[in-house]
VEXDREN-2710 file (C-alpha; in Angstrom, 1 decimal):
% VEXDREN-2710
k/r/px/py/pz
1/MET/48.5/219.0/98.1
2/ARG/49.8/215.7/97.1
3/ALA/48.3/213.9/99.1
4/THR/44.9/215.7/98.3
5/THR/45.8/214.8/94.6
6/LEU/46.5/210.9/95.4
7/LEU/43.4/210.9/97.0
8/GLY/41.0/212.1/94.2
9/ALA/42.5/210.0/92.1
10/ALA/42.0/206.9/93.9
11/ILE/38.6/208.1/94.3
12/ALA/38.3/208.2/90.5
13/ILE/39.3/204.8/89.7
14/ALA/36.9/203.5/92.1
15/VAL/34.2/204.7/90.7
16/ALA/35.6/204.0/87.3
17/VAL/35.7/200.2/88.6
18/ILE/32.1/200.1/89.9
19/ALA/30.6/201.8/86.8
20/SER/32.6/199.7/84.6
21/PRO/30.5/196.6/83.4
22/ALA/31.6/193.0/84.9
23/ARG/34.5/191.7/82.4
24/ALA/36.0/188.5/82.5
25/GLN/39.2/188.0/84.8
26/PRO/42.5/187.6/83.1
27/ALA/42.5/184.0/84.3
28/GLU/39.3/183.1/83.1
29/VAL/40.2/184.6/79.5
30/ALA/43.3/182.2/79.6
31/GLY/41.3/179.0/80.8
32/GLN/38.7/179.9/78.0
33/ILE/41.1/180.1/75.3
34/LYS/43.0/176.7/76.5
35/LEU/39.7/174.8/76.6
36/ILE/38.6/175.9/72.8
37/GLU/42.3/175.0/71.7
38/THR/42.9/171.6/73.7
39/GLN/40.2/169.2/74.5
40/PRO/40.6/168.0/78.0
41/PRO/41.6/164.3/78.5
42/ASP/38.8/163.9/81.2
43/MET/35.9/165.1/78.5
44/ASP/34.1/163.7/75.9
45/ARG/34.1/165.6/72.2
46/ALA/30.1/166.2/72.5
47/THR/30.7/167.9/75.8
48/TRP/33.4/169.3/74.8
49/LYS/32.6/170.9/72.0
50/ASP/29.4/171.8/73.9
51/ARG/31.9/173.4/76.2
52/ARG/33.9/175.5/73.3
53/ARG/31.1/176.9/72.5
54/ASP/30.4/178.4/75.7
55/ALA/34.0/179.5/75.8
56/ALA/34.0/181.2/72.6
57/ARG/30.7/183.4/72.9
58/LYS/32.1/184.5/77.0
59/LEU/35.4/185.3/74.6
60/GLY/33.5/187.4/72.5
61/GLN/32.0/189.2/75.3
62/SER/35.3/189.5/77.0
63/LYS/36.5/192.8/75.8
64/ASP/40.4/191.5/76.2
65/LYS/42.6/191.8/73.4
66/ARG/44.0/188.2/73.5
67/ALA/40.6/187.0/72.7
68/VAL/41.0/188.8/69.3
69/GLY/43.5/186.3/68.1
70/VAL/41.3/183.1/68.9
71/LEU/38.3/183.9/67.3
72/ILE/40.2/185.4/64.2
73/ARG/41.4/181.8/64.2
74/LEU/37.7/180.2/64.7
75/ALA/36.1/182.6/61.9
76/GLU/38.6/181.9/59.4
77/THR/39.1/177.8/60.1
78/GLU/35.7/176.5/61.6
79/THR/33.3/176.9/58.7
80/PHE/31.2/173.3/59.7
81/ASP/30.5/174.2/63.1
82/ILE/28.4/176.9/64.9
83/ILE/31.2/178.0/66.9
84/GLY/32.8/179.9/63.8
85/GLU/29.3/181.9/63.8
86/ILE/29.9/182.4/67.3
87/ALA/33.3/183.7/66.7
88/ILE/32.0/185.7/63.6
89/GLU/29.6/187.8/66.1
90/GLY/31.9/188.2/68.7
91/LEU/34.5/189.9/66.7
92/GLY/31.6/192.0/66.4
93/ASN/31.6/192.9/69.9
94/LEU/35.2/193.5/70.9
95/GLY/35.1/196.1/67.7
96/ASP/39.0/195.3/66.9
97/PRO/39.9/196.8/63.5
98/ALA/42.6/193.7/63.2
99/ALA/39.4/191.2/62.4
100/VAL/38.2/193.5/59.6
101/PRO/40.5/191.7/57.0
102/ILE/39.1/188.2/57.7
103/LEU/35.6/189.0/58.1
104/GLN/35.6/191.0/54.5
105/LYS/37.0/187.7/53.5
106/ILE/34.2/185.9/54.7
107/ILE/31.6/187.6/53.1
108/ALA/33.9/187.8/49.8
109/ASP/34.4/183.9/50.2
110/PRO/31.4/181.9/47.6
111/ALA/31.8/178.8/49.5
112/ARG/30.8/180.6/52.8
113/ASP/27.0/180.3/53.4
114/LYS/24.9/183.1/54.0
115/ALA/24.3/182.8/57.1
116/GLN/28.3/183.4/57.8
117/LYS/28.2/186.4/55.1
118/ASP/25.5/188.4/57.2
119/LEU/26.7/188.0/60.7
120/ALA/30.2/188.8/59.2
121/ARG/28.5/191.9/57.2
122/LYS/26.9/193.2/61.0
123/ALA/30.0/192.5/63.1
124/LEU/31.8/194.7/60.3
125/ALA/29.1/197.2/61.1
126/LYS/29.5/197.3/64.6
127/ILE/33.4/198.0/63.8
128/GLY/32.7/200.9/61.9
129/THR/33.7/199.2/58.6
130/ASP/31.3/198.7/55.2
131/ALA/31.9/195.5/53.7
132/ARG/33.4/196.6/50.0
133/PRO/33.2/193.9/47.4
134/ALA/35.6/193.2/45.4
135/THR/34.1/194.7/42.1
136/GLY/32.9/197.9/43.6
137/THR/28.8/197.1/42.7
138/GLY/26.4/197.1/45.1
139/ALA/24.6/193.7/46.3
140/THR/22.7/192.0/43.9
141/GLY/19.0/191.2/43.8
142/THR/15.9/192.9/43.9
143/GLY/12.4/191.2/45.2
144/ALA/10.9/188.8/43.1
145/THR/8.1/190.3/42.9
146/GLY/7.0/194.4/42.5
147/THR/6.2/197.5/40.8
148/GLY/9.1/198.3/39.1
149/ALA/9.8/197.4/35.1
150/THR/11.6/194.6/34.6
151/GLY/15.6/195.6/34.5
152/THR/17.0/198.3/36.8
153/GLY/15.7/197.2/39.9
154/ALA/17.3/200.5/41.6
155/THR/20.3/203.0/40.9
156/GLY/22.5/204.4/43.3
157/THR/26.0/206.2/43.7
158/GLY/26.2/205.2/47.6
159/ALA/29.7/204.3/49.7
160/THR/29.2/200.5/48.2
161/GLY/29.7/201.5/44.6
162/THR/26.5/201.3/42.0
163/GLY/22.8/200.4/42.9
164/ALA/21.7/196.6/42.8
165/THR/20.4/195.2/38.8
166/GLY/18.1/192.7/39.4
167/ALA/15.4/190.8/37.2
168/THR/12.1/192.7/38.6
169/GLY/11.9/195.3/41.8
170/THR/10.5/197.8/42.8
171/LYS/11.7/200.9/41.3
172/ALA/14.0/203.3/43.3
173/THR/16.6/206.0/42.6
174/GLY/19.1/206.0/45.9
175/THR/20.5/208.7/46.9
176/THR/24.2/209.3/48.3
177/GLY/25.2/207.3/51.2
178/ALA/22.1/205.2/50.6
179/LYS/22.2/201.1/50.0
180/ALA/20.3/199.7/47.5
181/THR/17.7/196.9/49.4
182/GLY/15.6/194.0/47.7
183/THR/12.3/193.1/48.4
184/GLY/12.6/189.8/49.2
185/GLY/14.6/188.4/46.4
186/ALA/17.1/185.8/46.2
187/ALA/20.0/188.1/47.8
188/SER/19.9/189.2/50.8
189/THR/21.2/193.3/51.8
190/GLU/22.8/194.8/54.5
191/GLY/20.0/194.3/56.6
192/GLY/21.0/190.5/57.2
193/THR/18.1/189.1/55.6
194/SER/18.4/185.8/53.4
195/ALA/16.6/183.8/51.1
196/LEU/13.7/183.2/53.1
197/GLY/14.3/186.2/55.0
198/ALA/12.2/188.5/57.5
199/GLY/10.5/190.4/54.2
200/SER/9.4/186.8/52.7
201/LEU/9.0/183.9/55.1
202/LEU/7.3/185.7/58.3
203/GLY/5.6/188.4/55.7
204/GLU/4.4/191.5/56.5
205/ARG/2.1/190.7/59.1
206/PRO/3.9/188.6/61.0
207/ALA/1.6/188.5/64.2
208/SER/-1.0/187.0/62.3
209/ASP/0.7/183.7/61.5
210/VAL/1.8/183.1/64.9
211/PRO/-1.0/182.0/67.9
212/GLY/-0.9/184.2/70.7
213/PRO/-0.7/183.1/74.1
214/GLY/-4.5/182.8/74.3
215/ALA/-4.8/180.5/71.1
216/LEU/-2.7/177.9/72.6
217/PRO/-4.3/174.7/74.4
218/ALA/-4.4/174.7/77.9
219/VAL/-1.5/172.2/79.4
220/ALA/-0.5/171.9/82.8
221/ASP/2.6/173.2/83.9
222/ASP/3.6/169.9/85.4
223/ALA/2.4/168.2/82.4
224/LEU/4.9/165.6/81.3
225/ALA/2.7/164.3/78.3
226/ALA/-0.4/164.8/76.1
227/TYR/-2.9/164.3/72.9
228/GLU/-6.0/164.9/71.6
229/ARG/-6.4/163.4/68.4
230/VAL/-9.1/162.0/66.0
231/THR/-8.2/159.5/63.7
232/PHE/-10.0/157.1/60.7
233/ALA/-9.3/154.4/59.8
234/GLY/-10.7/153.4/56.2
235/GLY/-9.7/150.3/54.2
236/THR/-8.3/148.2/56.4
237/ALA/-8.3/144.9/54.8
238/ASN/-7.3/141.6/55.6
239/VAL/-6.6/138.4/53.2
240/GLY/-5.3/135.1/54.6
241/TYR/-5.6/131.1/53.4
242/ASP/-6.1/128.8/56.3
243/THR/-3.3/125.7/55.2
244/ALA/-5.1/123.1/57.3
245/ARG/-8.4/124.0/56.2
246/LYS/-7.8/124.9/52.7
247/ARG/-10.0/128.3/52.5
248/VAL/-9.3/131.9/52.0
249/ASP/-10.9/134.5/54.5
250/PHE/-11.3/138.2/53.7
251/ASP/-12.2/141.3/56.2
252/ALA/-12.4/144.7/55.6
253/ASP/-13.5/147.5/58.3
254/VAL/-13.8/151.2/59.0
255/ALA/-13.3/152.7/62.1
256/GLY/-13.4/155.6/63.6
257/GLN/-12.0/157.1/67.2
258/TYR/-11.5/160.2/69.2
259/GLN/-8.8/160.1/71.9
260/LYS/-7.6/162.3/75.0
261/ARG/-5.2/161.7/77.6
262/VAL/-3.1/164.0/80.0
263/GLU/-0.2/162.7/81.5
264/ARG/1.0/165.0/84.6
265/GLU/3.4/164.0/87.1
266/ALA/0.6/163.2/90.1
267/PHE/-2.5/162.8/88.2
268/ALA/-3.0/160.7/84.7
269/TRP/-6.7/160.5/83.2
270/GLY/-7.7/159.4/79.8
271/TRP/-10.3/158.7/77.5
272/ASN/-11.0/156.9/74.4
273/ALA/-14.9/156.5/71.8
274/ALA/-14.9/154.4/68.6
275/ALA/-17.0/153.1/66.5
276/HIS/-16.0/150.3/63.9
277/ILE/-17.5/148.4/61.0
278/VAL/-16.0/145.0/59.7
279/ALA/-17.4/143.3/57.2
280/GLY/-15.8/139.7/56.2
281/TYR/-16.1/136.6/53.9
282/VAL/-14.7/133.2/54.7
283/ASN/-13.9/130.9/51.6
284/PRO/-15.7/133.0/49.2
285/ASP/-15.6/130.6/46.4
286/GLY/-15.7/127.3/48.3
287/PRO/-18.8/125.2/48.7
288/ALA/-20.2/126.7/52.3
289/LEU/-20.0/130.7/52.1
290/THR/-20.0/132.2/55.0
291/ARG/-20.2/136.6/55.3
292/GLY/-20.1/138.1/58.7
293/LEU/-20.8/142.1/59.4
294/GLN/-20.2/143.3/63.0
295/LEU/-21.7/147.1/64.4
296/ASP/-19.2/148.0/67.2
297/ALA/-19.5/150.9/69.3
298/SER/-17.3/151.4/72.4
299/ALA/-15.8/153.9/75.3
300/ASP/-13.6/153.4/78.1
301/GLY/-11.2/155.7/80.3
302/GLU/-9.2/155.4/83.3
303/ALA/-7.9/157.5/85.5
304/ARG/-4.1/157.4/87.6
305/LEU/-3.1/158.7/90.7
306/TYR/1.1/158.7/91.3
307/SER/3.2/158.6/93.9
308/GLY/6.9/158.7/92.8
309/GLN/6.6/155.9/90.3
310/VAL/3.8/153.9/91.9
311/TYR/0.1/154.4/91.2
312/GLY/-3.2/153.6/91.9
313/ILE/-5.8/152.4/88.9
314/GLY/-9.2/153.0/88.3
315/ARG/-11.1/151.9/84.9
316/ALA/-14.2/151.8/83.3
317/ALA/-15.8/149.9/79.8
318/ALA/-19.0/150.3/78.0
319/GLN/-19.0/148.6/75.0
320/ALA/-22.2/147.2/72.7
321/GLN/-22.1/145.2/69.6
322/VAL/-24.4/144.0/66.3
323/ASN/-23.1/140.5/64.7
324/TYR/-25.0/139.5/61.7
325/ILE/-23.8/136.0/60.0
326/SER/-25.3/134.0/56.9
327/ASP/-23.6/130.8/56.9
328/VAL/-24.7/129.2/53.3
329/ASP/-24.6/125.4/52.4
330/PRO/-25.5/124.9/49.1
331/ASN/-25.3/120.8/49.5
332/ASN/-27.8/121.4/52.2
333/ALA/-30.4/123.7/52.3
334/GLY/-31.2/122.9/56.3
335/ASN/-27.8/123.6/57.1
336/THR/-27.8/127.4/56.1
337/LEU/-27.9/129.5/58.9
338/LYS/-28.7/133.3/59.0
339/ASP/-28.9/135.1/61.9
340/THR/-28.3/138.8/64.0
341/ARG/-27.4/139.0/67.6
342/SER/-26.8/141.9/70.2
343/THR/-24.4/142.1/72.9
344/ALA/-23.6/144.8/75.6
345/ASP/-20.5/145.0/78.1
346/LEU/-20.1/147.3/80.8
347/GLN/-16.7/146.4/83.2
348/VAL/-15.4/148.0/85.8
349/ALA/-11.8/147.7/87.6
350/ILE/-9.5/148.9/90.2
351/GLY/-5.8/148.5/91.2
352/GLY/-2.5/149.6/91.0
353/GLY/0.6/149.8/89.4
354/TYR/4.6/151.1/88.6
355/GLY/5.5/153.4/86.1
356/ARG/4.0/154.5/82.7
357/VAL/4.8/154.9/78.7
358/LEU/4.3/158.2/77.0
359/ASP/3.8/159.2/73.7
360/VAL/6.6/161.1/72.8
361/GLY/6.7/162.2/69.5
362/ALA/6.3/165.4/70.1
363/ALA/9.6/166.1/71.9
364/ILE/10.8/164.2/69.0
365/ARG/10.1/166.7/66.8
366/VAL/12.0/169.0/69.0
367/ARG/14.9/166.9/69.0
368/ARG/14.7/166.4/65.1
369/LEU/14.6/170.6/64.7
370/ALA/17.7/171.0/67.1
371/ARG/19.6/168.0/65.0
372/THR/18.7/169.9/62.1
373/LEU/19.4/173.3/62.6
374/GLU/22.7/172.3/64.1
375/ALA/23.4/170.3/60.5
376/ALA/23.2/173.5/59.0
377/ARG/25.1/175.4/61.7
378/ALA/22.6/177.6/62.6
379/LEU/21.8/176.8/66.1
380/GLY/23.1/179.5/68.5
381/LYS/21.9/177.5/71.8
382/ARG/20.4/174.5/73.1
383/ILE/16.8/174.6/72.7
384/ASP/15.6/175.1/76.5
385/PRO/12.1/173.3/77.8
386/THR/10.4/176.5/77.7
387/VAL/10.8/176.8/74.4
388/ALA/10.7/173.3/73.7
389/ARG/7.4/173.8/75.1
390/ARG/6.2/176.6/73.6
391/LEU/6.3/175.0/70.1
392/GLN/4.4/172.4/70.9
393/LEU/1.8/174.0/71.9
394/THR/1.9/176.3/69.0
395/TRP/2.2/173.0/66.5
396/TRP/-0.9/171.9/68.4
397/ALA/-2.8/175.0/68.2
398/LEU/-1.9/175.2/64.5
399/ARG/-3.2/171.1/63.9
400/GLY/-6.3/172.1/61.8
401/GLU/-4.6/174.1/59.2
402/ARG/-4.2/172.3/55.4
403/SER/-1.3/174.0/54.8
404/THR/2.1/174.2/57.0
405/TYR/2.8/177.2/56.0
406/ARG/1.8/178.9/59.3
407/ALA/3.4/176.5/61.4
408/LEU/6.9/177.1/59.6
409/VAL/6.2/180.9/60.1
410/ALA/5.4/180.5/64.0
411/THR/8.5/178.4/64.5
412/VAL/11.4/180.5/62.9
413/ALA/9.8/183.5/65.1
414/ILE/9.8/181.2/67.8
415/LEU/13.8/180.4/67.5
416/ARG/14.8/183.7/66.2
417/GLU/12.7/185.3/69.3
418/ALA/14.9/183.4/72.0
419/GLY/17.9/183.2/70.1
420/ILE/18.1/179.8/68.7
421/LEU/18.6/180.2/65.4
422/LEU/20.8/182.8/63.9
423/GLY/20.0/184.5/61.7
424/GLU/16.8/184.0/59.2
425/PRO/16.8/180.8/57.2
426/ASP/17.9/180.4/53.6
427/ALA/16.0/178.2/51.1
428/GLY/17.9/174.6/52.0
429/LEU/17.6/175.2/55.3
430/SER/13.6/176.5/55.3
431/TYR/13.2/173.0/53.4
432/GLU/14.4/171.1/55.9
433/ILE/12.5/172.8/58.7
434/LEU/9.3/172.1/56.9
435/ASN/10.4/168.3/56.1
436/VAL/10.3/168.6/60.7
437/LEU/7.3/170.1/60.8
438/ARG/5.8/167.6/58.3
439/ASP/7.4/164.5/59.7
440/SER/4.5/162.1/59.5
441/GLN/6.7/159.1/61.1
442/LEU/6.5/161.0/65.0
443/TYR/2.9/159.3/65.3
444/LEU/2.3/156.9/68.2
445/ARG/5.9/156.8/69.2
446/PRO/6.0/155.0/73.3
447/SER/8.5/155.5/75.5
448/GLY/8.8/154.2/79.1
449/VAL/7.6/151.1/81.1
450/ASP/4.1/150.5/82.4
451/LEU/2.8/147.7/84.8
452/TRP/-0.8/147.1/86.3
453/LEU/-2.8/144.4/88.4
454/ALA/-6.1/145.2/88.9
455/VAL/-9.5/143.4/90.1
456/GLY/-12.5/143.7/87.6
457/GLU/-16.0/143.7/88.1
458/GLY/-18.7/143.3/84.4
459/TYR/-21.9/142.9/83.5
460/LEU/-22.7/141.0/80.3
461/LYS/-25.4/141.3/78.2
462/ARG/-26.2/138.6/75.8
463/PRO/-30.4/138.7/75.4
464/ASP/-31.3/136.9/72.2
465/GLN/-27.8/133.9/72.6
466/PRO/-28.4/130.5/73.2
467/THR/-27.9/129.2/76.7
468/PRO/-24.9/128.1/78.1
469/ILE/-23.5/131.5/77.2
470/GLU/-20.9/134.1/79.0
471/SER/-23.6/136.2/80.6
472/GLY/-24.4/138.0/83.9
473/ARG/-22.2/139.0/86.4
474/VAL/-18.0/138.3/85.9
475/GLU/-15.3/138.8/87.8
476/GLN/-11.5/139.0/86.4
477/LEU/-8.1/139.4/87.8
478/LEU/-5.9/141.7/84.8
479/ALA/-2.8/142.5/84.5
480/GLN/-1.1/144.3/82.0
481/ALA/2.6/145.4/81.0
482/ALA/4.0/148.1/78.7
483/TYR/7.1/148.9/77.1
484/GLY/8.8/151.4/74.6
485/ALA/12.4/152.6/73.3
486/GLN/13.5/155.2/71.2
487/LEU/16.9/154.7/69.8
488/ASP/20.0/155.8/67.1
489/ASP/18.6/159.1/67.0
490/ASP/15.0/158.3/66.9
491/LYS/14.8/156.3/64.4
492/LEU/14.5/153.1/65.4
493/GLU/11.4/152.0/67.9
494/ILE/11.4/148.7/70.0
495/SER/8.4/148.7/71.7
496/GLY/6.1/145.3/73.2
497/GLY/3.1/144.8/75.4
498/ALA/2.1/141.7/77.4
499/TYR/-1.5/141.2/79.5
500/ALA/-2.8/138.2/81.2
501/ARG/-7.0/137.7/82.5
502/LEU/-8.2/135.2/84.8
503/ARG/-12.1/134.7/85.3
504/LEU/-13.0/134.4/89.1
505/LEU/-16.0/133.6/90.7
506/ALA/-18.1/131.9/88.0
507/PRO/-21.1/130.9/87.8
508/ALA/-22.0/127.2/86.8
509/ASN/-22.5/126.4/83.5
510/THR/-20.5/129.5/82.1
511/PRO/-17.6/129.4/80.2
512/SER/-14.8/130.8/82.7
513/PRO/-11.7/131.3/80.4
514/SER/-8.2/132.5/81.1
515/ALA/-6.0/134.0/78.7
516/ALA/-2.7/135.5/78.0
517/GLY/-0.5/136.9/75.4
518/ALA/3.0/138.9/74.4
519/SER/4.2/141.2/71.2
520/ALA/6.8/142.9/70.3
521/ARG/7.6/145.2/67.9
522/PHE/10.9/146.9/66.1
523/ARG/10.4/149.1/63.7
524/ARG/13.4/151.1/61.8
525/PHE/12.5/154.5/60.2
526/ALA/14.1/155.8/56.9
527/TYR/14.7/159.4/56.1
528/GLY/16.3/161.0/53.1
529/GLU/19.3/163.2/52.4
530/HIS/17.5/166.3/53.7
531/GLY/15.4/165.2/56.0
532/ASP/12.0/163.7/53.8
533/PRO/10.4/160.4/55.5
534/LEU/10.7/157.7/53.0
535/GLY/8.6/154.9/55.5
536/ALA/9.0/152.8/58.4
537/ILE/10.1/148.8/58.1
538/ASP/8.6/147.3/61.1
539/VAL/8.6/143.7/62.1
540/SER/6.7/142.0/65.4
541/ALA/5.5/138.7/67.0
542/SER/2.8/137.8/69.2
543/LEU/1.8/134.6/70.8
544/GLN/-1.4/134.3/72.2
545/VAL/-2.4/131.4/74.6
546/SER/-6.3/130.7/76.1
547/ASN/-8.3/127.5/77.6
548/ASP/-12.1/127.3/78.2
549/ASP/-13.3/124.8/80.6
550/LEU/-16.8/124.2/80.1
551/MET/-15.7/122.7/76.4
552/ASN/-13.2/120.6/77.9
553/THR/-10.8/121.4/75.3
554/GLN/-6.7/121.9/75.5
555/ILE/-5.5/124.8/75.8
556/GLY/-5.0/127.0/72.1
557/GLN/-2.4/128.8/71.2
558/ARG/-2.1/131.4/68.3
559/LEU/1.5/132.3/67.4
560/THR/1.8/135.0/64.4
561/GLY/4.8/137.2/62.7
562/GLN/4.4/139.9/60.4
563/LEU/6.6/141.8/58.4
564/GLY/4.9/145.4/57.3
565/PHE/6.3/148.7/55.8
566/THR/4.2/151.9/56.5
567/TRP/4.2/155.0/54.0
568/TRP/2.8/158.2/56.2
569/LEU/1.4/160.8/54.2
570/ASN/0.9/163.3/56.9
571/PRO/0.7/163.5/60.7
572/ALA/-1.5/160.8/61.9
573/SER/-2.4/159.9/58.2
574/GLY/-0.5/156.9/56.4
575/VAL/-1.0/153.4/54.4
576/ARG/0.7/150.0/55.5
577/LEU/1.1/147.2/53.7
578/ALA/1.9/143.7/55.9
579/ALA/2.7/140.2/55.3
580/SER/1.8/137.6/58.1
581/LEU/2.3/134.1/58.8
582/GLY/1.1/132.3/61.8
583/GLU/0.4/129.2/63.5
584/ASP/-3.0/128.5/65.1
585/ARG/-2.9/124.7/66.9
586/GLY/-1.6/122.6/64.2
587/ALA/-2.9/125.3/60.8
588/VAL/-0.3/127.2/59.2
589/PHE/-2.0/130.5/57.9
590/PHE/-0.3/133.1/55.8
591/GLY/-2.0/136.8/54.5
592/ALA/-1.6/139.8/54.0
593/GLU/-2.9/143.1/55.3
594/LEU/-3.6/146.7/54.4
595/THR/-4.5/149.9/56.6
596/ALA/-4.8/153.3/55.4
597/THR/-5.4/155.7/58.5
598/TYR/-6.3/159.2/57.7
599/GLY/-5.7/161.9/60.8
600/LEU/-8.3/164.3/61.2
601/LEU/-6.8/166.1/64.5
602/ASP/-3.8/165.4/66.0
603/GLY/-2.2/167.2/68.7
604/THR/0.5/166.2/71.2
605/PHE/2.7/167.2/73.8
606/ALA/5.4/165.4/75.7
607/ARG/8.5/166.8/78.0
END
């Protein structure tokens, strides 16, 4: 009989063990507690903070009584780190009544932010205890708009005391045990909504504001980066003074451009189409007034096949141009020249290269979003590549919206669904998220290294140019290099480029120049206290050298430096003012440049 009893007890214990969920072992709990309380000597602080948060999450799921005291200390002391919110949520999961006093203290503490108080209310609800305010009155605040009369928003005699009162709201009568709830007002209720909670930020029809999978642009799973943009540059103006010739020159242009590019792991392609109108004056107040007008249309494209970082490249370009010039000499009418000429070029090239430069502006936006949430202690976990991809494609799909409202609603919904955003954002955090979405200083942000060498074959048509002139077939050796890096939390950019061109097999009596150039640029991006983009300061320098054997000239060079400030008005739209100083074969010149750019559509993606 005794053996039978022991056997039955053993079976019952085995069944209970099998049926119970997996829990942390005592040794694991002890190790997690030690990691939270002490930084390992071989671990840097940033890594320790991440591991510490993970350990707090595991303690909150451990059901081990030893975790309660540790989480209570974290909830009470860690008010400026996300681990405090993790601890509050963990106390609710553990369900230990010992956590009730600290949770009630958090709710009553005016220094605590809304997210922490909401989590504390939810934790108390899991424990089975209500959060009783010290005054015994209900939560204050009803909706900013409603159908009730001004004055009492709701009345009730529930467990939390008397009902809420507010300026305006939907009139309702509470019954015994019911809590008064607001309709989107300034204060949240038991449901956990904040100043811009589910009732006001996401709206009544969130599905209409969050693009579905069918509305997102088609980007391959192995895509590293992609962009599509339509840009207009109006009012680009330059004014300069040549100290050697003592003359002023001025030009202004209007341009439109369409660009599309896709970078995949094994294949990349892109093409551009542009139209350009330039009008200029040289020495407008002097004795020899020169006016010019240029109409330009061009298209080019390239494709690359990658094997690791090495690739083969094919390029093609076409350009048509009409030039008008009027050179008036008031002292000698015979020297006056008015002429219109046209040109057409078609070129192809094939070669190979190494590396690539990507536009990573969209990835920087995701990183800025994560830093904003972390600073507000609202980042539940890192933004993983899947969520980052969905965010970027959603922003791309909403690029035609005049307002940023839908992008804000969709961003919050995606982050909440993924468990990344802890609670609904309050007004301050919503404003900072909105600044990230509106950040226009993420336009054209290069990252990477790219080098290529190619042989080009072209046909240049000059039907109305006097001879000798550059026309007919032309063979060239082409080389190009580019570099870009984003530093200091993406607030500093260093970029540069170089090119070289050497004419091959040039026919007799035609120019056969070679040319080379290099440029470097430094940009510093400024932001306000709450993430407002303030503008970018840039310093750049360029050097160009070339020769022309037909004219038997020496090698010419041009060295230019520039200091500029750019104020971006919205994504891909902004105004840039710059001052320049340069030297060209002994002549020093200085000038100013004003550029206004309008981005009609701009969609970007980057891993």
